[in-house]
C-alpha positions as CSV (number, residue, x, y, z in Angstrom):
1,M,54.4,114.2,88.4
2,I,52.9,117.4,87.0
3,E,52.7,118.9,90.5
4,L,56.4,118.1,91.1
5,E,57.4,119.8,87.9
6,K,55.4,122.9,88.8
7,R,57.0,123.0,92.2
8,L,60.5,122.7,90.8
9,K,59.8,125.4,88.2
10,K,58.5,127.7,90.9
11,E,61.6,127.1,93.0
12,L,63.9,127.9,90.1
13,L,62.2,131.3,89.4
14,Q,62.2,132.4,93.0
15,N,65.9,133.4,93.4
16,V,67.2,134.1,90.0
17,Q,66.6,136.7,87.3
18,A,65.9,134.1,84.6
19,K,63.0,132.5,82.8
20,V,62.4,128.9,81.8
21,V,62.5,128.6,78.0
22,S,62.1,124.8,78.0
23,S,61.1,122.0,80.3
24,T,60.9,118.2,79.8
25,A,61.3,114.9,81.6
26,W,63.1,111.7,80.9
27,T,64.7,108.8,82.6
28,I,68.2,107.5,83.3
29,P,68.9,103.8,84.0
30,L,69.9,102.7,87.5
31,H,71.4,99.2,87.8
32,T,70.9,97.2,91.0
33,I,74.1,95.2,91.6
34,E,74.2,92.5,94.3
35,V,77.7,92.3,95.8
36,E,78.7,89.3,97.9
37,Y,81.6,90.0,100.2
38,K,83.5,88.6,103.2
39,P,83.6,90.9,106.2
40,V,86.2,90.9,109.0
41,K,85.8,92.0,112.5
42,R,88.7,93.8,114.0
43,I,89.2,94.6,117.7
44,K,92.1,95.7,119.8
45,M,93.8,92.6,121.2
46,D,93.2,92.2,124.9
47,V,96.0,91.5,127.4
48,L,95.2,87.8,128.0
49,M,95.2,87.1,124.3
50,K,98.6,88.7,123.9
51,M,100.0,86.8,126.8
52,M,98.7,83.5,125.4
53,L,100.2,84.2,122.0
54,I,103.5,85.2,123.5
55,T,103.5,82.1,125.7
56,C,102.9,79.9,122.6
57,Q,105.7,81.8,120.8
58,K,108.3,81.5,123.5
59,A,107.5,78.3,125.3
60,K,107.0,74.8,124.1
61,V,103.5,74.2,125.5
62,T,101.4,71.2,124.5
63,S,98.1,71.6,126.4
64,A,95.7,74.2,127.8
65,M,96.6,73.0,131.3
66,Q,100.2,74.1,130.8
67,I,99.2,77.6,129.5
68,S,96.6,77.8,132.3
69,E,99.3,77.1,134.9
70,L,101.8,79.6,133.4
71,L,99.2,82.4,133.1
72,L,97.3,81.6,136.3
73,V,94.0,81.5,134.3
74,E,91.2,78.9,134.7
75,Q,91.7,76.0,132.4
76,L,88.2,76.0,130.9
77,F,88.6,79.6,130.0
78,M,91.9,78.9,128.4
79,E,90.5,76.1,126.4
80,D,87.8,78.4,124.9
81,L,90.5,80.9,124.0
82,I,92.6,78.2,122.4
83,N,89.7,77.1,120.3
84,I,89.2,80.7,119.1
85,M,92.8,80.9,118.2
86,K,92.7,77.7,116.3
87,R,89.5,78.6,114.4
88,T,90.9,82.0,113.4
89,Q,94.2,80.3,112.4
90,L,96.4,82.2,114.8
91,I,97.9,79.1,116.3
92,E,98.5,75.5,115.0
93,I,99.9,72.3,116.5
94,K,103.2,71.2,115.2
95,N,104.8,68.1,116.7
96,Q,102.2,68.3,119.5
97,V,103.4,71.9,120.3
98,Y,101.2,75.0,120.0
99,T,102.9,77.3,117.5
100,L,102.0,80.7,116.1
101,T,101.1,80.9,112.4
102,E,102.3,83.8,110.2
103,K,98.8,85.3,110.7
104,G,99.2,84.9,114.5
105,I,102.6,86.6,114.5
106,K,101.3,89.5,112.4
107,Q,98.2,90.1,114.6
108,L,100.3,89.9,117.7
109,N,102.8,92.4,116.3
110,D,99.9,94.7,115.2
111,G,98.0,94.3,118.5
112,I,94.8,93.8,116.5
113,F,92.6,90.6,116.6
114,E,90.8,89.8,113.3
115,E,88.0,87.3,112.9
116,E,86.5,86.5,109.5
117,L,82.7,86.5,109.5
118,D,80.2,84.6,107.3
119,A,79.9,86.0,103.7
120,Q,77.2,88.7,103.3
121,S,75.6,90.4,100.4
122,Q,74.4,94.0,99.8
123,N,72.7,95.7,96.8
124,L,74.5,98.7,95.3
125,L,73.0,101.1,92.8
126,Y,75.1,102.0,89.7
127,S,74.4,104.8,87.3
128,P,76.1,104.6,83.9
129,S,75.1,108.3,83.3
130,H,77.3,109.2,86.3
131,S,79.9,106.4,85.9
132,T,79.6,105.7,89.6
133,F,77.5,104.2,92.4
134,L,74.9,106.5,93.9
135,Q,73.3,106.8,97.2
136,G,69.6,107.5,97.3
137,E,66.1,106.0,97.3
138,I,64.1,104.6,94.4
139,K,60.7,106.2,94.5
140,P,57.4,104.6,93.7
141,A,56.3,105.1,90.1
142,L,54.9,108.5,89.4
143,D,51.7,109.1,87.3
144,G,52.7,109.2,83.6
145,E,56.2,107.9,84.3
146,E,55.8,105.0,81.9
147,T,55.6,107.5,79.0
148,L,59.0,109.0,79.6
149,N,61.8,108.5,77.1
150,L,65.3,107.6,78.0
151,F,67.8,110.4,78.5
152,R,69.2,111.3,75.0
153,Y,72.8,110.7,76.1
154,A,72.2,107.5,77.9
155,S,73.4,104.4,76.1
156,E,70.7,101.8,75.3
157,E,73.2,99.1,74.7
158,K,73.5,96.2,77.2
159,V,76.1,97.3,79.8
160,R,78.7,94.8,80.9
161,F,80.2,95.9,84.2
162,K,83.7,95.1,85.3
163,W,84.9,96.7,88.5
164,A,88.2,96.5,90.4
165,E,87.7,95.1,93.9
166,D,88.7,98.4,95.5
167,V,85.9,100.2,93.6
168,L,83.3,97.8,95.1
169,V,84.9,98.0,98.5
170,D,84.7,101.9,98.4
171,A,81.0,101.6,97.3
172,L,80.2,99.3,100.2
173,Q,81.9,101.7,102.6
174,A,79.9,104.6,101.2
175,N,76.8,102.4,101.6
176,G,77.5,102.1,105.3
177,M,78.7,98.4,105.3
178,E,81.9,99.1,107.2
179,K,81.2,100.1,110.8
180,V,83.1,101.4,113.8
181,D,81.8,100.9,117.3
182,G,84.3,101.9,119.9
183,D,87.3,99.6,119.5
184,L,85.3,97.2,117.2
185,Q,85.6,97.7,113.5
186,T,83.9,95.7,110.7
187,V,85.6,95.9,107.3
188,V,85.4,94.2,103.9
189,S,88.2,91.7,103.4
190,E,87.3,90.2,100.0
191,I,84.7,90.6,97.2
192,V,83.3,87.2,96.4
193,S,81.1,88.1,93.4
194,N,78.9,90.8,91.9
195,T,75.7,90.2,89.9
196,E,73.3,92.6,88.1
197,L,69.8,92.0,89.3
198,Y,67.6,94.5,87.5
199,V,67.4,98.0,86.1
200,D,65.1,100.8,87.2
201,D,64.2,103.9,85.2
202,V,64.8,107.0,87.3
203,P,62.7,110.1,86.2
204,C,64.6,113.4,85.9
205,F,63.2,116.9,85.2
206,E,65.1,119.1,82.7
207,F,64.7,122.9,82.7
208,I,66.5,125.2,80.3
209,L,66.8,128.7,81.7
210,Y,67.8,132.0,80.1
211,N,69.3,134.9,82.1
212,P,69.1,138.0,79.9
213,S,71.3,140.2,82.2
214,E,74.1,137.7,81.6
215,D,72.9,136.5,78.2
216,L,73.3,133.0,79.6
217,L,71.5,129.8,78.8
218,Y,71.9,126.9,81.2
219,A,70.4,123.6,82.3
220,R,69.0,122.5,85.7
221,V,68.2,118.9,86.2
222,W,66.2,117.4,89.1
223,N,67.1,113.8,89.9
224,T,64.2,112.0,91.7
225,F,66.5,109.3,92.9
226,L,69.0,111.7,94.5
227,D,66.1,114.0,95.4
228,Q,68.2,117.0,94.4
229,W,69.6,119.0,91.5
230,D,72.0,116.9,89.6
231,E,75.2,118.8,88.7
232,T,76.6,115.9,86.6
233,L,73.7,115.8,84.2
234,E,73.5,119.6,84.1
235,N,77.2,119.9,83.1
236,E,76.7,117.3,80.4
237,L,73.8,119.2,78.9
238,N,75.6,122.6,79.2
239,E,78.7,121.2,77.4
240,K,76.9,119.5,74.6
241,E,73.9,121.8,73.9
242,R,74.5,125.4,74.7
243,V,75.2,126.3,71.1
244,I,72.0,124.5,70.0
245,W,69.9,126.3,72.6
246,R,71.0,129.7,71.4
247,E,69.9,128.9,67.9
248,K,66.7,127.2,69.1
249,F,65.5,129.6,71.8
250,L,67.1,132.9,71.0
251,N,67.0,132.6,67.2
252,V,70.6,133.7,66.9
253,G,73.6,132.2,65.1
254,T,76.9,131.3,66.7
């Protein structure tokens, strides 16, 4: 941990005409949220599927044999396709006649076949200090990490999270859940539930720098989870403490 702090301080002083007047380390909480969701597979509807749906829409067919004869397709193959159409609720049987459902009509008009997959779950990482989900890697504990205090502007109260479904869907998308492989697309159709599992303490390194040529004090914060300088935390410190820094490090009034 000490070596990392030295490396960061050296990096800061390489390219700027400034000096470090203060350095410290603290942690921010990172909440692991398990999100259960239902994915949907979407693919461009093939010609045979379209022809079968159109046949069921325009003709009064009562068996796979009839459809097979009309489309000149092997009956066993037609039966398999009918089973798929039933399972995905694109067709139904009314008065012994195959009929398109509203879902079947919509997918036929759109030319896109959708199939619901089994529910899945994925862990997302939420930072109250950033008011958003973050992408990164939780690192193994560093030497001395257990002695770090919580970030002074982080709330220690129990956080109760409530998210709109579109927020969780966007977070899953950012986490790589939704995929496109040629004509095949996998997307989230519904959020089933979300549950907080645990909270990690993410170490951050804070440096206060002074540039005498610009008479400017400013913060740099290295976030070990993001593995980069954290502009959000830097901006918060700059907005809340610049006046205090001038009095503390430069011994001048406002």
